[in-house]
C-alpha positions, 0 to 999 in steps of 0.5 A: 657771324659765320654761316653754319657750314663755314663755322664747321669748316673752321672748327667752331662747331662739330656738326650742322643739323636741320632745325627740325632735328636740333633738339633730338640731336642736341639731347643725343650729344649731351647724353653721349657726353654725360656717359663719359667717365667724369675724371676723363671729362674733367681732365680734357676740360682742364686741358682745353681751358688751361691756355685760356686761363693762363692768357687771362692771368697775364692780361689781368696782371698787365691791366692791374699794373696799368690801372695802378700806374694811372691811378697813382699818377700825378695827373690823376691826383691833380684832377681828383683834387679839383673835384668838389662835392656839393 
């Protein structure tokens, strides 16, 4: 976990507020975002998410290949043949 100021310094958060004003400032931030043009907001979200999605795709493909290789291995099938259901 990061302390609030450290999280702000490394860019995980935009600001640090007092607990007493948290709800008010959160509402203001949400209102500001809601006032943005929907198409522009969608575009920036897509641009920010795209690298993450691409990373998941390559990781997912590698995981699937690894699973298939293990599942269809001779060792796995020998172990499955030993299983007895009672």
